C-alpha positions in Angstrom: 174.9 107.2 184.3 174.6 109.7 187.0 171.0 110.8 187.8 171.4 114.5 186.7 167.7 115.1 186.7 167.7 114.8 190.5 170.4 117.5 190.7 168.4 120.4 189.1 164.9 120.8 190.3 162.1 123.5 190.3 162.1 125.9 193.2 158.8 125.4 195.0 159.9 127.2 198.2 161.2 124.0 199.8 163.8 124.2 202.5 167.3 124.8 201.1 170.7 126.2 202.0 171.4 129.5 200.2 174.4 130.4 198.1 175.7 134.0 198.0 177.6 135.1 194.9 180.3 137.7 195.4 183.2 139.1 193.5 186.1 141.2 194.8 184.6 144.5 193.7 181.5 143.9 195.8 183.1 142.0 198.6 183.5 144.8 201.1 180.0 146.1 200.8 178.6 142.5 201.0 180.7 141.7 204.1 179.6 144.8 206.0 175.9 143.9 205.5 176.4 140.5 207.2 175.7 139.8 210.9 178.7 139.7 213.2 178.6 135.9 213.4 178.6 135.4 209.7 181.2 138.2 209.1 183.6 136.5 211.6 183.0 133.1 209.9 183.9 134.5 206.5 187.0 136.3 207.8 188.2 133.2 209.6 188.1 131.2 206.4 190.1 133.8 204.4 187.4 134.4 201.9 187.9 137.5 199.8 185.6 137.0 196.8 188.1 135.8 194.4 186.8 133.5 191.7 186.1 129.9 192.8 186.7 130.7 196.5 184.2 129.0 198.7 183.2 129.6 202.4 180.5 128.6 204.8 178.5 131.1 206.8 177.4 129.8 210.2 173.7 130.2 211.0 171.9 130.6 214.3 171.2 126.9 214.3 173.5 124.0 213.3 171.6 123.3 210.0 170.9 126.9 209.2 174.2 127.6 207.4 174.7 129.1 204.0 177.5 129.3 201.5 179.3 132.0 199.5 181.3 131.5 196.3 183.5 133.9 194.5 182.5 134.5 190.8 183.8 136.9 188.1 180.4 138.6 187.6 177.4 137.7 189.9 175.0 139.2 187.3 176.3 137.0 184.4 177.3 133.5 185.4 179.4 131.3 183.2 178.9 127.6 182.9 181.5 126.9 185.5 180.8 129.5 188.2 179.0 127.1 190.5 181.1 124.0 189.8 183.4 124.5 192.7 180.4 124.7 195.1 178.9 121.6 193.6 182.2 119.7 194.1 182.7 120.7 197.7 179.4 121.4 199.4 177.7 118.5 201.3 174.7 116.7 199.9 171.5 118.7 200.1 169.3 121.3 198.4 170.5 124.8 197.4 169.3 128.0 195.9 170.9 131.2 195.0 170.2 134.2 197.2 169.8 136.4 194.2 169.3 135.7 190.5 169.0 132.4 188.6 171.7 129.9 187.8 171.1 129.9 184.0 173.9 128.1 182.2 175.8 127.8 185.4 173.4 124.9 186.2 175.3 122.9 183.5 178.6 123.2 185.5 176.7 122.3 188.8 175.6 119.1 187.1 178.9 118.2 185.5 180.8 118.8 188.7 179.0 115.7 190.1 180.2 113.4 187.4 182.0 110.3 188.7 184.0 107.6 187.0 184.7 105.0 189.7 183.6 101.7 188.2 187.1 100.2 188.6 187.5 101.3 192.2 187.0 98.7 194.9 185.6 101.2 197.4 184.3 104.2 195.6 183.7 107.3 197.7 180.1 107.7 198.6 178.9 111.1 197.5 175.4 112.3 198.0 173.3 114.3 195.6 173.6 118.1 195.6 170.4 119.6 194.2 170.2 123.1 192.8 166.8 124.8 192.7 165.7 127.1 190.0 162.5 129.2 189.5 162.9 128.8 185.8 162.1 125.1 185.3 162.1 125.5 181.5 165.9 125.2 181.5 166.0 121.9 183.3 165.5 119.4 180.5 168.1 120.9 178.2 170.7 121.3 181.0 170.2 117.7 182.0 170.4 116.5 178.4 173.7 118.5 177.9 175.1 117.0 181.1 174.1 113.5 180.0 175.8 114.1 176.6 179.0 115.2 178.4 178.8 112.2 180.8 178.6 109.9 177.8 181.7 111.3 176.2 183.7 111.3 179.4 182.7 107.8 180.3 183.3 106.2 176.8 186.7 107.9 176.6 187.6 106.9 180.2 186.9 103.2 179.7 190.1 101.3 179.0 190.5 99.7 175.5 190.3 96.2 177.1 186.7 96.9 177.8 185.8 99.2 174.9 186.5 97.8 171.5 184.5 98.1 168.3 181.9 95.7 169.6 181.4 97.7 172.8 181.1 100.9 170.8 178.4 99.2 168.8 176.7 98.3 172.0 176.7 101.9 173.1 175.2 102.9 169.8 172.5 100.2 170.1 171.6 101.6 173.6 171.1 105.1 172.2 169.2 103.8 169.2 166.9 101.7 171.4 166.3 104.6 173.8 165.2 106.9 171.0 163.5 104.5 168.5 166.2 104.9 165.9 167.1 102.4 163.1 170.5 100.9 163.4 172.6 98.7 161.1 176.2 97.4 161.2 178.4 96.6 158.2 181.2 94.1 158.7 183.0 91.1 157.2 183.0 90.8 153.4 180.5 93.6 153.0 183.0 96.0 154.8 186.0 94.7 152.8 184.2 95.3 149.5 182.3 98.4 150.3 184.6 100.2 152.8 188.1 99.1 152.0 189.9 101.8 154.0 188.0 101.0 157.2 188.7 97.3 156.6 192.4 97.9 155.9 192.9 99.8 159.1 191.1 97.3 161.3 191.8 93.9 159.8 194.9 93.2 162.0 192.9 93.3 165.2 191.7 90.1 166.9 188.5 88.6 165.6 186.4 89.8 168.5 187.6 93.3 167.8 186.9 93.2 164.1 186.3 96.5 162.2 182.8 97.6 161.4 180.7 100.6 160.2 177.9 101.5 162.6 175.0 103.4 161.2 172.0 105.0 162.9 169.1 106.8 161.3 166.3 108.7 163.1 163.7 111.3 162.3 161.1 112.0 159.6 162.3 111.3 156.1 161.1 114.6 154.8 162.9 116.7 157.5 166.3 118.3 156.7 168.9 115.6 156.5 172.1 116.0 158.5 174.9 113.5 158.9 177.3 113.1 161.8 180.5 111.1 161.5 182.8 110.1 164.4 186.3 108.5 164.3 186.1 105.3 166.3 189.7 104.0 166.7 189.2 102.2 169.9 192.9 101.8 170.4 195.8 103.1 168.2 199.1 101.3 168.4 200.2 103.3 165.4 200.2 100.0 163.3 203.5 99.1 161.8 204.6 102.7 162.2 204.3 101.9 165.9 204.0 104.6 168.5 206.5 105.1 171.3 205.4 104.3 174.9 204.5 107.9 175.7 202.4 108.3 172.5 200.6 105.1 173.0 199.8 105.5 176.7 196.5 107.4 176.2 195.4 105.9 172.9 192.3 104.5 174.5 190.9 108.0 173.9 191.3 107.7 170.1 187.7 106.9 169.8 186.9 110.3 171.3 185.4 111.5 168.0 183.0 108.6 168.0 182.0 109.4 171.6 181.3 113.0 170.6 179.3 111.9 167.6 177.2 109.5 169.6 176.6 112.1 172.3 175.5 114.8 169.9 173.2 112.3 168.1 171.7 111.4 171.5 171.2 115.0 172.3 169.5 115.7 168.9 167.1 112.8 169.5 166.4 113.6 173.2 165.6 117.2 172.3 163.6 116.1 169.2 165.3 118.3 166.7 163.3 118.3 163.5 165.9 116.7 161.3 166.5 113.4 159.6 169.7 112.2 161.4 172.3 109.9 159.9 175.0 108.8 162.3 178.1 107.0 161.0 180.8 105.5 163.3 183.7 103.6 161.6 184.9 101.5 164.5 188.3 99.8 164.4 191.4 98.9 166.4 194.7 99.9 164.7 196.7 96.8 165.7 199.8 95.0 164.5 199.8 91.5 162.9 201.0 89.8 159.8 198.0 91.1 157.8 198.4 94.7 158.9 198.4 97.4 156.3 201.8 98.7 155.5 203.5 102.0 154.6 203.7 102.2 150.9 200.6 100.1 150.3 198.0 101.5 147.9 194.5 100.8 148.9 191.2 101.6 147.3 188.5 103.7 148.9 184.7 103.7 148.8 184.8 106.8 146.6 187.1 105.2 144.1 190.2 107.1 144.8 193.4 105.1 145.3 195.3 106.0 148.4 199.0 105.5 149.0 199.8 104.9 152.7 202.4 107.3 153.9 202.2 106.3 157.6 200.0 103.6 159.3 199.7 105.9 162.3 197.7 108.3 160.2 194.8 105.8 160.2 191.9 108.0 161.4 191.6 109.9 158.2 191.3 106.7 156.3 188.3 105.3 158.1 186.7 108.8 158.1 187.2 109.0 154.3 185.1 106.0 153.7 182.4 107.1 156.2 182.3 110.6 154.8 181.9 109.1 151.3 178.9 107.0 152.5 177.3 110.0 154.2 177.5 112.1 151.0 175.7 109.5 149.0 172.5 110.5 150.8 173.1 114.2 150.0 172.8 115.7 153.5 172.3 119.4 153.7 174.8 119.4 156.6 177.7 117.0 157.3 179.7 117.2 160.6 182.6 115.0 161.6 184.4 114.7 165.0 187.9 113.2 165.4 190.9 113.0 167.6 192.8 113.4 164.4 196.2 115.1 164.8 198.8 116.0 167.3 199.4 119.1 165.1 196.1 120.6 166.2 197.1 120.2 169.8 200.5 121.7 169.1 198.8 124.7 167.5 195.9 125.3 169.9 196.7 123.3 173.1 194.3 120.9 174.8 191.3 123.3 175.4 190.6 124.5 171.9 189.3 122.0 169.3 190.3 123.0 165.7 187.5 123.7 163.3 187.8 123.3 159.6 185.2 124.3 157.0 184.9 126.1 153.7 181.6 127.6 154.8 182.1 131.0 156.5 178.5 131.1 157.8 178.7 127.6 159.3 182.0 128.5 161.0 180.6 131.7 162.4 177.6 129.9 163.8 179.6 127.2 165.5 182.2 129.6 166.9 179.5 132.0 168.2 177.5 129.2 169.8 180.8 128.0 171.5 181.5 131.5 172.9 177.9 131.8 174.2 178.0 128.4 175.8 181.6 128.4 177.2 182.6 125.7 174.7 185.3 127.6 172.7 186.5 126.5 169.3 189.1 128.0 167.0 189.1 127.8 163.2 192.2 126.8 161.3 192.5 127.0 157.5 191.7 124.6 154.7 194.4 126.2 152.6 194.0 125.1 149.0 197.7 125.7 148.4 198.6 122.7 150.6 196.6 120.3 148.5 199.7 119.6 146.4 201.4 118.2 149.4 199.1 115.2 149.3 200.1 114.2 145.8 201.3 110.7 145.2 203.4 109.5 142.2 201.7 106.1 142.2 198.1 106.7 143.5 195.4 109.3 143.3 196.3 110.7 146.7 198.8 110.2 149.5 197.4 109.7 153.0 200.1 111.9 154.5 201.7 115.2 153.5 205.1 115.4 151.9 205.9 118.5 154.0 206.2 118.3 157.8 204.2 121.4 158.5 200.5 122.4 158.9 199.6 118.8 159.8 196.1 119.5 161.1 195.3 121.4 157.9 196.6 118.7 155.5 194.7 116.0 157.4 191.5 118.1 157.0 192.4 118.6 153.3 192.7 114.8 152.9 189.2 114.4 154.4 187.8 117.0 152.0 188.8 114.8 149.1 186.0 112.4 150.3 183.3 115.1 150.7 181.2 115.8 147.6 181.5 119.3 146.2 178.7 121.6 147.4 178.2 119.7 150.7 178.1 122.0 153.7 180.7 120.3 155.9 182.7 120.9 159.0 185.5 118.9 160.6 186.4 119.2 164.3 189.8 118.0 165.4 189.2 117.6 169.2 191.4 116.4 172.0 188.6 114.6 174.0 190.8 114.8 177.1 191.6 117.0 180.0 195.2 116.7 181.3 194.5 118.6 184.5 191.3 119.1 186.5 189.4 122.3 186.7 186.2 123.0 188.6 183.5 120.8 187.1 186.0 119.3 184.7 187.9 116.3 186.1 191.1 115.0 184.6 190.3 112.4 181.9 187.9 112.1 179.0 186.2 115.4 178.1 183.5 116.7 175.7 185.0 119.5 173.7 182.8 121.0 171.0 179.5 119.3 171.5 177.7 122.3 173.1 179.0 124.6 170.3 177.6 122.3 167.7 174.4 121.9 169.5 174.0 125.7 169.7 174.6 125.9 166.0 172.0 123.2 165.3 169.4 124.8 167.5 169.9 128.1 165.7 169.3 126.4 162.4 166.6 124.0 163.2 164.9 125.3 166.3 164.6 129.1 165.7 163.0 131.1 168.5 
């Protein structure tokens, strides 16, 4: 992992290049105050103060230069205001001319993420260090960047190198780093105790066998929270096989597990006073003679029988068994992350994860934390009237809706069947991917919703 701690350091008056922050409203006044040499340099580069514009101001000596970047509001920086500078400036140390980076330090760090492990000659990029006179922010900003890095990297790794076993390895590393207890359920125990997880994953090769990964951490008398992440390491669609375009990026179908692992790591790194229970059902939805079929009726850990409507709606099955297990320990809060439906993307696009919960206060807290941290989330309804669309004439419930509408909501309603009444629960249907790069956010795997949930957890368990 990138050494993010070296990229955000206390300002002790050390030598550093300065960064000016300007917006169009203040550009003319700022430009007039510059020496002729710097004014000419800015004009020659066509800099006008527009957001994300970057220019270099020549100094009296070769190494005495400074930089200027256009931002929306110099007095209130967003997480991504400094990302363009971090991407394009050369290696070295930097400080702002006025003010503090605040949460823009997060974007500075994330802009220096690299995924180049498969490149023969990766580009050598030096460290760009931002200085702050408020060192209290450093540890949390670094932890957030590391959590984002983990999600991006796990999602970016191709399925040939990241199956259920490798997902287990990632969980073991996190458990070891933080002194957590970890267990793995597989084989006969999985078949008997978690039949939906077993059904989805049983067609995979033996070295990619399905499993349930569990991690527990924290004092047993602290508030108990459970986090569940969908770990479909590759989704062919099963016997309802996907087309080529739909299958191309299915290495990312374990994005929910990546989010859950990253949030769990963040909770432990920041020592949140909770008893944490992490559950990752890890499978590959493959095709073989023993693959589960449309029309099959399979049992679940909760005891409900489920008629399979489509084998490409597999994520909700493995989550159902994991949610049932999580509820057995009566958590006061249950959160799940999943790259669950294309319907959520059709409704909200790639940038907005869809949030589902029956708890208005929980929804408000997550959404508010997302707005405050530039990690937006949008709530969609758990509409009780659509429950009837999940009825089956031959089983307790159908895995898919009988009506081709509101697909994200009906998937969430299916999950709710496996959550005990009275449990405070939220479900995030996230994309875990960025189709096009933005400053600080490269194309590829992406953490969408972690900082919103972390903000909510801090409010609840680390009140100021």
